[in-house]
C-alpha positions as CSV (number, residue, x, y, z in Angstrom):
1,M,178.0,52.6,79.9
2,D,174.9,54.4,80.9
3,N,175.6,53.7,84.4
4,F,179.1,54.7,84.3
5,N,179.9,57.2,86.8
6,F,181.6,59.5,84.4
7,E,182.7,61.9,87.1
8,L,184.0,59.6,89.6
9,A,186.3,58.4,86.7
10,I,188.1,61.7,86.1
11,K,188.2,62.0,89.6
12,F,190.8,58.9,89.9
13,C,192.3,59.2,86.2
14,E,193.2,62.8,87.4
15,R,194.7,60.8,90.8
16,A,196.5,58.8,88.8
17,L,198.0,60.9,86.6
18,D,199.3,63.3,89.5
19,M,200.3,60.1,91.0
20,E,202.2,58.4,87.7
21,P,202.2,60.7,84.9
22,E,204.6,58.3,82.5
23,N,202.6,55.4,83.6
24,V,201.2,54.2,79.8
25,E,198.1,52.1,81.5
26,V,197.1,55.2,83.2
27,L,197.7,57.8,80.4
28,E,195.4,55.2,78.2
29,M,192.9,54.8,80.7
30,A,192.7,58.5,81.2
31,G,192.3,60.0,77.4
32,A,190.0,56.9,77.0
33,V,187.6,58.6,79.4
34,F,188.1,61.8,78.8
35,L,187.2,61.5,75.0
36,E,184.3,59.5,76.3
37,T,183.4,62.5,77.8
38,G,183.9,65.2,75.3
39,D,186.9,66.9,76.5
40,V,188.8,65.7,73.3
41,D,191.6,68.5,74.2
42,K,192.4,67.4,77.6
43,A,192.0,63.9,76.3
44,K,194.9,64.9,73.7
45,S,197.3,66.4,76.9
46,V,197.4,63.0,78.7
47,S,199.4,61.5,75.6
48,F,203.4,60.0,76.4
49,K,206.0,62.2,75.5
50,P,209.1,60.2,76.3
51,D,212.5,62.8,76.7
52,L,216.1,62.0,74.9
53,S,217.1,59.8,78.0
54,F,214.0,57.3,78.0
55,I,214.3,57.1,73.8
56,I,217.7,56.5,74.0
57,T,217.7,54.0,76.9
58,H,215.0,51.8,75.2
59,F,217.3,51.7,72.1
60,I,220.4,50.8,74.4
61,C,217.8,47.8,75.7
62,C,216.7,46.6,72.3
63,Y,220.0,46.7,71.0
64,L,220.9,44.8,74.2
65,L,218.6,42.4,74.1
66,L,219.3,41.5,70.2
67,F,223.0,41.4,70.6
68,C,222.5,38.7,72.9
69,F,220.0,37.0,70.7
70,Y,222.9,37.0,68.0
71,L,225.2,36.1,70.6
72,V,223.6,32.6,72.0
73,K,223.0,32.1,67.5
74,V,226.4,32.7,67.2
75,T,227.8,30.6,70.1
76,N,225.6,27.2,68.9
77,K,226.7,27.9,65.6
78,L,230.7,27.5,66.9
79,S,229.6,24.7,69.1
80,S,228.3,23.1,65.8
81,L,231.1,23.5,63.8
82,L,233.9,22.8,66.9
83,G,231.6,19.3,67.1
84,L,231.2,20.6,71.2
85,S,227.8,18.8,72.6
86,V,227.2,22.2,74.0
87,Q,223.8,24.5,73.5
88,V,223.1,27.8,74.6
89,K,218.9,28.5,75.4
90,L,217.4,31.7,76.4
91,L,215.1,31.6,79.1
92,H,211.5,32.2,79.1
93,T,210.3,33.6,82.3
């Protein structure tokens, strides 16, 4: 890391934080750069602080995803019990 331009990295990180203050990758990189330069307080200040709506939205998304998995399992079990040749599969992207 002797050739690394920390001054320029700090400027890029600060600009990225201005543009996307909740981007986890930006927060992670900025925190690492600030720690590397010894600015512990600034590194601590760039942590992700989700608000209540963020937490609720992600909780609902996780719940819906789990519910979909459950529906697939139940549908396939009922299909099997009823002797139907229908199998529901999840798509992988």
